[in-house]
TORDREN-113409 format. One line per 5 residues: number of its first residue (from 1); their letters; for each residue x, y, z of N, C-alpha, C, O. Coordinates in nm, 3 decimals. Last residue first. Layout:
NUM = a = X:Y:Z:X:Y:Z:X:Y:Z:X:Y:Z ~ ...
***
This chain:
213 = ttime = -0.484:0.957:-1.765:-0.545:1.020:-1.647:-0.456:1.130:-1.592:-0.491:1.194:-1.493 ~ -0.364:0.818:-1.964:-0.426:0.944:-2.003:-0.490:1.017:-1.886:-0.545:1.125:-1.903 ~ -0.274:0.591:-1.838:-0.176:0.676:-1.904:-0.235:0.814:-1.934:-0.163:0.914:-1.931 ~ -0.507:0.464:-1.756:-0.419:0.523:-1.656:-0.322:0.623:-1.719:-0.293:0.727:-1.660 ~ -0.597:0.365:-1.999:-0.674:0.471:-1.933:-0.590:0.541:-1.829:-0.598:0.663:-1.814
208 = klldm = -0.411:0.167:-2.040:-0.413:0.279:-2.133:-0.489:0.397:-2.072:-0.452:0.513:-2.091 ~ -0.486:0.000:-1.828:-0.352:0.057:-1.829:-0.347:0.177:-1.922:-0.285:0.279:-1.888 ~ -0.741:-0.073:-1.911:-0.727:0.008:-1.791:-0.590:0.072:-1.787:-0.577:0.188:-1.745 ~ -0.673:-0.223:-2.137:-0.757:-0.104:-2.153:-0.745:-0.013:-2.032:-0.739:0.109:-2.047 ~ -0.535:-0.431:-2.021:-0.458:-0.337:-2.102:-0.540:-0.210:-2.126:-0.483:-0.101:-2.134
203 = siiqp = -0.643:-0.484:-1.678:-0.650:-0.504:-1.822:-0.566:-0.401:-1.896:-0.531:-0.296:-1.840 ~ -0.474:-0.612:-1.394:-0.543:-0.502:-1.460:-0.536:-0.521:-1.611:-0.436:-0.567:-1.665 ~ -0.461:-0.776:-1.105:-0.459:-0.804:-1.248:-0.541:-0.695:-1.316:-0.662:-0.687:-1.298 ~ -0.257:-0.720:-0.826:-0.377:-0.684:-0.900:-0.359:-0.716:-1.048:-0.254:-0.688:-1.107 ~ -0.108:-0.992:-0.648:-0.097:-0.875:-0.735:-0.228:-0.846:-0.808:-0.299:-0.938:-0.847
198 = gmrlk = -0.265:-0.839:-0.348:-0.250:-0.860:-0.492:-0.178:-0.989:-0.531:-0.186:-1.087:-0.457 ~ -0.214:-0.952:-0.025:-0.194:-0.836:-0.113:-0.177:-0.883:-0.256:-0.085:-0.960:-0.284 ~ -0.389:-1.073:0.254:-0.336:-1.100:0.120:-0.328:-0.970:0.041:-0.421:-0.889:0.040 ~ -0.345:-1.163:0.603:-0.398:-1.083:0.492:-0.326:-1.116:0.362:-0.219:-1.176:0.360 ~ -0.419:-1.258:0.935:-0.362:-1.296:0.805:-0.426:-1.211:0.697:-0.547:-1.188:0.698
193 = sgcel = -0.364:-1.298:1.291:-0.422:-1.229:1.175:-0.348:-1.267:1.047:-0.230:-1.302:1.049 ~ -0.233:-1.411:1.508:-0.330:-1.491:1.436:-0.390:-1.426:1.314:-0.462:-1.492:1.239 ~ -0.178:-1.117:1.690:-0.154:-1.261:1.685:-0.268:-1.334:1.613:-0.384:-1.322:1.652 ~ -0.220:-0.828:1.475:-0.213:-0.894:1.604:-0.209:-1.045:1.583:-0.233:-1.095:1.473 ~ -0.034:-0.621:1.247:-0.126:-0.731:1.275:-0.110:-0.779:1.418:-0.001:-0.772:1.476
188 = svipy = -0.004:-0.354:1.036:0.028:-0.400:1.171:-0.079:-0.500:1.212:-0.198:-0.470:1.212 ~ 0.144:-0.269:0.725:0.032:-0.326:0.799:0.083:-0.366:0.937:0.198:-0.406:0.953 ~ 0.246:-0.025:0.483:0.265:-0.097:0.609:0.134:-0.157:0.657:0.027:-0.102:0.633 ~ 0.440:0.117:0.220:0.313:0.058:0.265:0.340:-0.025:0.389:0.445:-0.088:0.401 ~ 0.664:0.389:0.298:0.642:0.248:0.270:0.494:0.215:0.293:0.430:0.279:0.376
183 = vqspi = 0.749:0.712:0.160:0.678:0.625:0.253:0.677:0.480:0.203:0.688:0.453:0.084 ~ 0.873:1.033:0.134:0.898:0.894:0.101:0.832:0.805:0.206:0.855:0.821:0.326 ~ 0.787:1.276:0.229:0.811:1.264:0.085:0.841:1.122:0.041:0.836:1.092:-0.079 ~ 0.522:1.237:0.482:0.656:1.271:0.432:0.672:1.241:0.283:0.581:1.188:0.220 ~ 0.228:1.401:0.578:0.283:1.280:0.516:0.417:1.314:0.453:0.426:1.410:0.376
178 = nnwes = 0.087:1.596:0.712:0.231:1.586:0.736:0.290:1.457:0.681:0.392:1.409:0.732 ~ -0.183:1.603:0.723:-0.117:1.704:0.639:0.034:1.703:0.656:0.101:1.799:0.618 ~ -0.429:1.454:0.808:-0.299:1.397:0.771:-0.229:1.492:0.674:-0.218:1.463:0.555 ~ -0.672:1.576:0.828:-0.577:1.595:0.938:-0.438:1.541:0.905:-0.340:1.579:0.969 ~ -0.818:1.488:0.610:-0.760:1.623:0.606:-0.657:1.646:0.715:-0.565:1.726:0.698
173 = ivskk = -0.835:1.216:0.434:-0.818:1.249:0.576:-0.744:1.381:0.587:-0.622:1.386:0.574 ~ -1.085:1.195:0.185:-0.945:1.218:0.219:-0.937:1.263:0.365:-1.021:1.339:0.412 ~ -1.368:0.972:0.246:-1.306:1.100:0.212:-1.157:1.101:0.247:-1.110:1.020:0.326 ~ -1.405:0.636:0.113:-1.426:0.740:0.212:-1.347:0.865:0.172:-1.269:0.863:0.077 ~ -1.558:0.414:-0.115:-1.448:0.506:-0.085:-1.491:0.614:0.013:-1.597:0.675:0.000
168 = nnnis = -1.622:0.098:-0.135:-1.693:0.215:-0.081:-1.587:0.314:-0.032:-1.534:0.300:0.078 ~ -1.483:-0.130:-0.201:-1.508:-0.031:-0.307:-1.593:0.088:-0.262:-1.631:0.170:-0.345 ~ -1.441:-0.245:0.054:-1.525:-0.312:-0.046:-1.576:-0.213:-0.151:-1.694:-0.212:-0.186 ~ -1.352:0.058:0.168:-1.386:-0.075:0.217:-1.483:-0.136:0.118:-1.594:-0.086:0.100 ~ -1.082:0.283:0.105:-1.211:0.226:0.066:-1.227:0.091:0.135:-1.130:0.020:0.159
163 = facrr = -0.916:0.585:0.211:-0.934:0.439:0.210:-1.072:0.404:0.157:-1.165:0.484:0.163 ~ -0.657:0.830:0.146:-0.795:0.791:0.176:-0.803:0.639:0.167:-0.709:0.574:0.121 ~ -0.418:1.096:0.162:-0.451:0.954:0.168:-0.598:0.936:0.203:-0.656:1.014:0.278 ~ -0.166:1.310:0.022:-0.296:1.287:0.083:-0.327:1.138:0.078:-0.268:1.064:-0.001 ~ 0.036:1.460:-0.122:0.057:1.391:0.006:-0.073:1.379:0.084:-0.087:1.431:0.195
158 = nkmdl = 0.019:1.546:-0.374:-0.038:1.635:-0.273:-0.023:1.579:-0.132:-0.064:1.642:-0.034 ~ 0.162:1.334:-0.487:0.185:1.471:-0.533:0.138:1.570:-0.427:0.209:1.665:-0.393 ~ 0.073:1.100:-0.379:0.203:1.149:-0.333:0.239:1.285:-0.390:0.336:1.346:-0.346 ~ -0.205:0.969:-0.272:-0.170:1.076:-0.366:-0.039:1.139:-0.317:-0.040:1.221:-0.225 ~ -0.345:0.657:-0.231:-0.235:0.744:-0.191:-0.200:0.841:-0.303:-0.169:0.800:-0.414
153 = hvtvk = -0.575:0.457:-0.104:-0.565:0.556:-0.211:-0.461:0.659:-0.168:-0.487:0.739:-0.078 ~ -0.615:0.119:-0.034:-0.544:0.241:0.006:-0.533:0.331:-0.116:-0.487:0.286:-0.221 ~ -0.887:-0.087:0.035:-0.808:-0.021:-0.068:-0.746:0.105:-0.011:-0.813:0.187:0.051 ~ -0.976:-0.395:0.166:-0.939:-0.258:0.200:-0.852:-0.202:0.088:-0.753:-0.265:0.050 ~ -1.232:-0.625:0.166:-1.119:-0.573:0.088:-1.098:-0.427:0.125:-1.190:-0.345:0.116
148 = dgekf = -1.334:-0.886:0.398:-1.342:-0.754:0.336:-1.216:-0.720:0.257:-1.110:-0.779:0.278 ~ -1.285:-1.121:0.530:-1.351:-1.128:0.400:-1.362:-0.995:0.329:-1.395:-0.991:0.211 ~ -1.319:-0.985:0.854:-1.272:-1.095:0.770:-1.355:-1.102:0.641:-1.477:-1.090:0.644 ~ -1.373:-0.624:0.834:-1.376:-0.754:0.901:-1.320:-0.860:0.807:-1.280:-0.830:0.695 ~ -1.366:-0.269:0.909:-1.356:-0.383:0.818:-1.339:-0.512:0.899:-1.298:-0.510:1.015
143 = kadyw = -1.507:0.061:0.929:-1.470:-0.067:0.991:-1.454:-0.174:0.883:-1.520:-0.170:0.779 ~ -1.516:0.346:0.888:-1.467:0.252:0.786:-1.418:0.124:0.852:-1.304:0.083:0.833 ~ -1.542:0.597:1.020:-1.659:0.522:0.973:-1.622:0.424:0.863:-1.687:0.418:0.759 ~ -1.351:0.735:1.143:-1.350:0.743:0.997:-1.467:0.667:0.935:-1.489:0.672:0.814 ~ -1.252:0.912:1.424:-1.353:0.821:1.370:-1.365:0.844:1.220:-1.387:0.957:1.174
138 = kwkkk = -0.906:0.941:1.491:-1.030:1.007:1.446:-1.124:0.900:1.393:-1.081:0.808:1.323 ~ -0.613:1.001:1.694:-0.704:0.917:1.619:-0.834:0.991:1.592:-0.868:1.090:1.658 ~ -0.274:1.020:1.798:-0.396:1.088:1.756:-0.482:0.992:1.675:-0.431:0.911:1.598 ~ -0.024:0.930:1.849:-0.124:0.915:1.956:-0.253:0.990:1.925:-0.331:1.021:2.015 ~ 0.040:0.837:1.521:0.101:0.850:1.654:-0.008:0.832:1.760:-0.076:0.730:1.761
133 = yyvyg = -0.263:0.827:1.373:-0.126:0.873:1.350:-0.067:0.907:1.486:-0.117:0.995:1.556 ~ -0.548:0.650:1.247:-0.451:0.678:1.352:-0.323:0.738:1.295:-0.281:0.706:1.184 ~ -0.899:0.614:1.209:-0.768:0.636:1.149:-0.675:0.689:1.258:-0.717:0.761:1.349 ~ -1.139:0.356:1.295:-1.069:0.481:1.324:-0.942:0.491:1.239:-0.884:0.389:1.201 ~ -1.241:0.104:1.254:-1.305:0.216:1.185:-1.245:0.351:1.213:-1.293:0.452:1.162
128 = dsglv = -1.113:-0.116:1.350:-1.220:-0.062:1.434:-1.287:0.060:1.373:-1.380:0.115:1.432 ~ -0.902:-0.163:1.188:-1.023:-0.241:1.160:-1.140:-0.197:1.247:-1.254:-0.236:1.221 ~ -0.752:0.158:1.114:-0.772:0.039:1.196:-0.900:-0.033:1.160:-0.994:0.026:1.108 ~ -0.533:0.305:0.889:-0.674:0.280:0.918:-0.682:0.152:1.000:-0.627:0.049:0.961 ~ -0.245:0.518:0.949:-0.312:0.390:0.924:-0.461:0.397:0.954:-0.509:0.480:1.031
123 = wghyk = 0.066:0.630:0.934:-0.069:0.681:0.909:-0.154:0.561:0.866:-0.135:0.509:0.756 ~ 0.295:0.484:1.173:0.262:0.566:1.057:0.118:0.614:1.056:0.057:0.636:1.161 ~ 0.212:0.177:1.335:0.315:0.274:1.294:0.262:0.354:1.176:0.193:0.301:1.090 ~ 0.061:0.022:1.627:0.065:0.059:1.486:0.178:0.157:1.462:0.233:0.214:1.557 ~ 0.047:-0.008:1.893:0.024:-0.129:1.814:0.037:-0.103:1.665:0.027:-0.196:1.584
118 = qdtkd = 0.309:0.152:2.083:0.182:0.153:2.012:0.170:0.026:1.929:0.270:-0.039:1.898 ~ 0.552:0.101:2.194:0.458:0.177:2.277:0.320:0.187:2.213:0.225:0.227:2.279 ~ 0.758:-0.025:2.065:0.644:-0.108:2.106:0.543:-0.033:2.191:0.457:-0.094:2.254 ~ 0.985:0.004:1.803:0.910:0.074:1.907:0.782:-0.003:1.939:0.708:-0.041:1.849 ~ 1.084:-0.125:1.584:1.110:-0.186:1.714:1.038:-0.115:1.828:1.032:-0.168:1.939
113 = ldenv = 1.048:0.021:1.360:0.946:-0.079:1.389:0.969:-0.150:1.521:0.884:-0.227:1.566 ~ 1.090:0.342:1.297:1.152:0.239:1.381:1.046:0.139:1.422:0.964:0.167:1.510 ~ 1.091:0.490:0.974:1.015:0.446:1.090:1.087:0.333:1.164:1.140:0.240:1.102 ~ 1.192:0.595:0.745:1.282:0.586:0.860:1.211:0.541:0.987:1.267:0.552:1.097 ~ 0.984:0.615:0.570:1.088:0.516:0.539:1.186:0.498:0.654:1.256:0.397:0.660
108 = dcigi = 0.668:0.639:0.736:0.793:0.701:0.693:0.898:0.593:0.668:0.900:0.491:0.737 ~ 0.390:0.441:0.618:0.477:0.492:0.723:0.601:0.554:0.661:0.635:0.525:0.546 ~ 0.041:0.361:0.560:0.175:0.397:0.515:0.257:0.443:0.634:0.203:0.480:0.738 ~ -0.192:0.100:0.614:-0.164:0.235:0.566:-0.023:0.252:0.517:0.028:0.170:0.441 ~ -0.380:-0.069:0.860:-0.333:-0.068:0.722:-0.306:0.075:0.679:-0.388:0.164:0.705
103 = yingc = -0.415:-0.286:1.131:-0.393:-0.147:1.091:-0.325:-0.146:0.954:-0.225:-0.214:0.935 ~ -0.639:-0.492:1.307:-0.543:-0.480:1.198:-0.536:-0.333:1.160:-0.637:-0.264:1.158 ~ -0.708:-0.630:1.633:-0.716:-0.522:1.535:-0.609:-0.538:1.428:-0.500:-0.590:1.455 ~ -0.813:-0.958:1.693:-0.783:-0.828:1.752:-0.805:-0.719:1.648:-0.909:-0.716:1.583 ~ -0.776:-1.114:1.391:-0.773:-1.138:1.535:-0.730:-1.009:1.603:-0.622:-0.956:1.574
98 = lkeis = -0.887:-1.214:1.088:-0.874:-1.095:1.172:-0.885:-1.136:1.319:-0.988:-1.184:1.364 ~ -0.795:-1.335:0.776:-0.820:-1.370:0.916:-0.794:-1.247:1.001:-0.690:-1.184:0.988 ~ -0.800:-1.202:0.532:-0.832:-1.344:0.536:-0.861:-1.392:0.678:-0.945:-1.480:0.697 ~ -0.864:-0.919:0.373:-0.852:-0.965:0.511:-0.896:-1.111:0.518:-1.015:-1.141:0.510 ~ -0.675:-0.788:0.108:-0.788:-0.872:0.149:-0.763:-0.927:0.289:-0.654:-0.975:0.319
93 = idwey = -0.593:-0.481:-0.020:-0.552:-0.581:0.078:-0.677:-0.656:0.123:-0.773:-0.595:0.170 ~ -0.494:-0.295:-0.308:-0.596:-0.368:-0.232:-0.532:-0.467:-0.136:-0.431:-0.529:-0.168 ~ -0.384:0.037:-0.390:-0.360:-0.107:-0.377:-0.464:-0.167:-0.282:-0.514:-0.101:-0.191 ~ -0.293:0.313:-0.589:-0.399:0.243:-0.517:-0.360:0.096:-0.506:-0.310:0.038:-0.602 ~ -0.145:0.635:-0.639:-0.134:0.490:-0.628:-0.254:0.434:-0.552:-0.309:0.499:-0.462
88 = ignsk = -0.015:0.905:-0.813:-0.134:0.851:-0.750:-0.128:0.699:-0.755:-0.109:0.640:-0.861 ~ 0.172:1.088:-0.938:0.204:1.012:-0.819:0.085:0.956:-0.743:0.084:0.960:-0.620 ~ 0.205:1.308:-1.118:0.075:1.274:-1.062:0.091:1.194:-0.934:0.030:1.227:-0.832 ~ 0.510:1.488:-1.028:0.425:1.406:-1.114:0.289:1.384:-1.049:0.261:1.433:-0.940 ~ 0.686:1.610:-0.861:0.592:1.697:-0.932:0.497:1.620:-1.023:0.412:1.680:-1.089
83 = nskfi = 0.690:1.381:-0.582:0.756:1.468:-0.678:0.649:1.546:-0.754:0.532:1.545:-0.714 ~ 0.739:1.139:-0.331:0.667:1.259:-0.372:0.751:1.338:-0.471:0.870:1.360:-0.448 ~ 0.740:0.783:-0.359:0.811:0.910:-0.345:0.726:1.025:-0.397:0.651:1.011:-0.494 ~ 0.717:0.473:-0.202:0.644:0.574:-0.279:0.707:0.710:-0.251:0.725:0.749:-0.136 ~ 0.898:0.177:-0.219:0.893:0.312:-0.161:0.816:0.403:-0.255:0.846:0.410:-0.374
78 = ldgli = 0.831:-0.161:-0.154:0.825:-0.053:-0.252:0.814:0.081:-0.180:0.732:0.097:-0.090 ~ 0.781:-0.388:-0.002:0.916:-0.368:-0.055:0.923:-0.258:-0.161:1.010:-0.260:-0.248 ~ 0.592:-0.320:0.299:0.603:-0.361:0.161:0.741:-0.326:0.108:0.811:-0.243:0.166 ~ 0.631:-0.432:0.643:0.647:-0.333:0.536:0.636:-0.399:0.399:0.666:-0.517:0.383 ~ 0.451:-0.500:0.936:0.515:-0.554:0.816:0.516:-0.448:0.708:0.416:-0.381:0.684
73 = skpqi = 0.447:-0.547:1.288:0.425:-0.459:1.174:0.507:-0.508:1.057:0.620:-0.554:1.075 ~ 0.290:-0.785:1.514:0.402:-0.734:1.435:0.355:-0.634:1.331:0.238:-0.635:1.291 ~ 0.210:-1.009:1.770:0.182:-0.877:1.712:0.305:-0.819:1.642:0.411:-0.805:1.703 ~ 0.275:-1.342:1.653:0.289:-1.242:1.758:0.258:-1.106:1.695:0.277:-1.090:1.574 ~ 0.230:-1.468:1.427:0.197:-1.544:1.547:0.226:-1.464:1.672:0.206:-1.511:1.784
68 = veavf = 0.092:-1.345:1.118:0.182:-1.333:1.233:0.135:-1.423:1.345:0.016:-1.453:1.358 ~ 0.110:-1.332:0.758:0.041:-1.361:0.883:0.142:-1.358:0.996:0.262:-1.368:0.974 ~ 0.066:-1.245:0.418:0.139:-1.224:0.543:0.051:-1.263:0.661:-0.068:-1.231:0.664 ~ 0.116:-1.294:0.076:0.035:-1.326:0.192:0.120:-1.312:0.317:0.233:-1.362:0.322 ~ 0.306:-1.236:-0.116:0.180:-1.164:-0.121:0.087:-1.191:-0.003:-0.010:-1.118:0.017
63 = ggnti = 0.536:-1.386:-0.135:0.546:-1.255:-0.073:0.417:-1.178:-0.065:0.415:-1.065:-0.015 ~ 0.474:-1.632:-0.244:0.564:-1.545:-0.317:0.575:-1.405:-0.261:0.619:-1.314:-0.331 ~ 0.314:-1.745:-0.041:0.258:-1.714:-0.173:0.342:-1.611:-0.246:0.291:-1.514:-0.303 ~ 0.413:-1.590:0.276:0.392:-1.701:0.184:0.339:-1.650:0.051:0.322:-1.530:0.031 ~ 0.563:-1.514:0.578:0.536:-1.461:0.444:0.525:-1.578:0.348:0.618:-1.658:0.338
58 = iiqnd = 0.517:-1.465:0.909:0.516:-1.571:0.810:0.473:-1.511:0.676:0.361:-1.462:0.663 ~ 0.693:-1.340:1.187:0.617:-1.309:1.066:0.629:-1.424:0.967:0.739:-1.474:0.943 ~ 0.849:-1.330:1.409:0.723:-1.403:1.420:0.633:-1.375:1.300:0.511:-1.386:1.311 ~ 1.181:-1.337:1.511:1.091:-1.304:1.401:0.966:-1.392:1.408:0.977:-1.514:1.411 ~ 1.246:-1.249:1.851:1.250:-1.344:1.740:1.148:-1.305:1.635:1.044:-1.247:1.665
53 = stssk = 1.339:-0.906:1.928:1.268:-1.031:1.952:1.282:-1.123:1.831:1.325:-1.080:1.724 ~ 1.483:-0.681:1.863:1.450:-0.701:2.003:1.379:-0.833:2.031:1.360:-0.868:2.148 ~ 1.514:-0.636:1.600:1.638:-0.649:1.677:1.610:-0.682:1.823:1.703:-0.709:1.900 ~ 1.314:-0.810:1.361:1.326:-0.719:1.474:1.456:-0.744:1.549:1.501:-0.857:1.560 ~ 1.309:-0.834:1.029:1.368:-0.900:1.144:1.390:-0.797:1.254:1.474:-0.708:1.242
48 = yniwk = 1.046:-0.855:0.798:1.129:-0.768:0.881:1.178:-0.841:1.004:1.100:-0.903:1.076 ~ 0.989:-0.961:0.518:0.998:-1.033:0.644:1.096:-0.960:0.735:1.212:-0.997:0.746 ~ 0.780:-0.758:0.326:0.917:-0.782:0.371:0.911:-0.854:0.505:0.838:-0.814:0.595 ~ 0.549:-0.828:0.064:0.575:-0.798:0.204:0.717:-0.838:0.241:0.768:-0.941:0.195 ~ 0.566:-0.677:-0.264:0.560:-0.792:-0.174:0.589:-0.746:-0.031:0.646:-0.639:-0.009
43 = fipig = 0.368:-0.500:-0.510:0.481:-0.514:-0.418:0.459:-0.637:-0.331:0.350:-0.694:-0.326 ~ 0.253:-0.307:-0.759:0.268:-0.447:-0.722:0.389:-0.457:-0.632:0.500:-0.425:-0.673 ~ 0.021:-0.034:-0.784:0.154:-0.090:-0.762:0.149:-0.237:-0.724:0.052:-0.283:-0.664 ~ -0.144:0.112:-1.016:-0.178:0.009:-0.920:-0.050:-0.066:-0.892:-0.013:-0.155:-0.969 ~ -0.114:0.460:-1.098:-0.062:0.326:-1.084:-0.132:0.239:-0.982:-0.175:0.285:-0.876
38 = rifel = -0.135:0.667:-1.356:-0.207:0.641:-1.231:-0.190:0.493:-1.202:-0.245:0.409:-1.273 ~ 0.194:0.731:-1.468:0.059:0.683:-1.492:-0.004:0.659:-1.357:0.064:0.634:-1.257 ~ 0.400:1.022:-1.489:0.353:0.904:-1.418:0.221:0.859:-1.480:0.148:0.939:-1.537 ~ 0.459:1.229:-1.664:0.569:1.158:-1.602:0.526:1.032:-1.530:0.607:0.942:-1.512 ~ 0.386:1.394:-1.928:0.317:1.293:-1.850:0.422:1.202:-1.788:0.467:1.107:-1.851
33 = eedla = 0.547:1.546:-2.082:0.490:1.610:-1.964:0.419:1.510:-1.874:0.395:1.538:-1.757 ~ 0.615:1.394:-2.300:0.718:1.414:-2.198:0.662:1.479:-2.072:0.722:1.468:-1.965 ~ 0.480:1.182:-2.483:0.423:1.288:-2.400:0.515:1.310:-2.281:0.495:1.252:-2.174 ~ 0.616:0.982:-2.604:0.552:1.081:-2.690:0.493:1.198:-2.612:0.461:1.302:-2.670 ~ 0.690:0.822:-2.394:0.795:0.897:-2.464:0.736:1.006:-2.552:0.799:1.110:-2.572
28 = kscyv = 0.449:0.703:-2.327:0.510:0.796:-2.233:0.616:0.882:-2.301:0.630:1.000:-2.271 ~ 0.410:0.543:-2.549:0.312:0.645:-2.516:0.370:0.749:-2.423:0.344:0.868:-2.437 ~ 0.631:0.374:-2.525:0.620:0.463:-2.640:0.522:0.577:-2.611:0.548:0.692:-2.644 ~ 0.568:0.233:-2.290:0.689:0.316:-2.296:0.681:0.417:-2.409:0.720:0.533:-2.393 ~ 0.335:0.104:-2.383:0.328:0.199:-2.272:0.448:0.291:-2.274:0.433:0.413:-2.261
23 = nsidi = 0.440:-0.062:-2.579:0.345:0.043:-2.617:0.330:0.148:-2.508:0.315:0.267:-2.536 ~ 0.591:-0.234:-2.421:0.659:-0.147:-2.516:0.568:-0.032:-2.559:0.613:0.082:-2.573 ~ 0.386:-0.371:-2.292:0.477:-0.287:-2.214:0.549:-0.188:-2.304:0.565:-0.071:-2.269 ~ 0.278:-0.506:-2.515:0.197:-0.411:-2.437:0.284:-0.316:-2.357:0.260:-0.196:-2.355 ~ 0.495:-0.666:-2.588:0.443:-0.566:-2.682:0.361:-0.461:-2.608:0.374:-0.341:-2.635
18 = asfig = 0.524:-0.834:-2.371:0.634:-0.743:-2.403:0.587:-0.633:-2.498:0.633:-0.519:-2.488 ~ 0.209:-0.844:-2.188:0.306:-0.893:-2.285:0.414:-0.789:-2.310:0.399:-0.672:-2.276 ~ 0.153:-0.825:-1.833:0.135:-0.774:-1.969:0.242:-0.833:-2.060:0.351:-0.868:-2.015 ~ 0.233:-0.976:-1.616:0.090:-0.946:-1.631:0.059:-0.899:-1.772:-0.047:-0.929:-1.826 ~ 0.489:-1.050:-1.534:0.434:-1.107:-1.655:0.286:-1.082:-1.676:0.219:-1.159:-1.746
13 = fpevh = 0.632:-0.949:-1.325:0.521:-1.035:-1.292:0.451:-1.093:-1.414:0.361:-1.176:-1.400 ~ 0.830:-0.770:-1.416:0.869:-0.902:-1.364:0.755:-0.998:-1.340:0.777:-1.119:-1.334 ~ 0.680:-0.529:-1.500:0.737:-0.624:-1.595:0.766:-0.762:-1.534:0.731:-0.863:-1.595 ~ 0.622:-0.400:-1.249:0.517:-0.451:-1.337:0.572:-0.559:-1.429:0.516:-0.669:-1.436 ~ 0.841:-0.308:-1.105:0.727:-0.359:-1.030:0.608:-0.402:-1.117:0.504:-0.438:-1.063
8 = qkiek = 1.051:-0.221:-1.270:1.080:-0.295:-1.147:0.960:-0.368:-1.090:0.973:-0.476:-1.034 ~ 0.930:-0.093:-1.487:1.030:-0.197:-1.513:1.052:-0.284:-1.389:1.069:-0.406:-1.401 ~ 0.772:0.093:-1.354:0.708:-0.008:-1.439:0.803:-0.125:-1.460:0.762:-0.241:-1.453 ~ 0.973:0.248:-1.237:0.884:0.170:-1.150:0.811:0.062:-1.230:0.790:-0.049:-1.179 ~ 1.080:0.363:-1.467:1.165:0.281:-1.380:1.080:0.191:-1.291:1.111:0.074:-1.273
3 = tdm = 0.866:0.512:-1.568:0.916:0.398:-1.644:1.003:0.306:-1.559:1.000:0.185:-1.577 ~ 0.634:0.583:-1.291:0.725:0.619:-1.398:0.783:0.494:-1.463:0.754:0.382:-1.419 ~ 0.306:0.625:-1.197:0.413:0.527:-1.201:0.505:0.561:-1.317:0.460:0.567:-1.432
***
């Protein structure tokens, strides 16, 4: 996470004091080669308005809780970009209600969410334990259910992705070798499903550890 991203996606939430944030900036300034910290990003869900149907997405709790009354895909309001930095991000999603299947992952920034030939978009893990991309899928042995926590592990330097279920991390998905240079976080929900995203509360000790990773 670079200084611009810290300013946009960490400072506004008041998780750290002004002094703590200042110390992070100073640490980064003293080490010009360290362009990113290993980041736990904070983002909100976007109430995407489809051009083909009425909006059926309900966003609550300041943008951190999303539910649908019709099958829909929902984007986060943060773009992850690939560059020469570490670019490693992790975020947690709690499954509060699961109806049918839920798909969690990332998608290209130019993804057309109006396409309805599939229930998911991008590179995603389904609640059935399979990972999906377009019309390809693979058994990943990572089913999840109501009450579970799904963690997305995204490495934008090497453009790789993996998932954890309740802190049980699975392997990097080697078949996903075409992740683009800019992606959104995305979830695809069926009617009645509900999930919660952060914000993650991380300690100052962990933030300092991220800086040196």
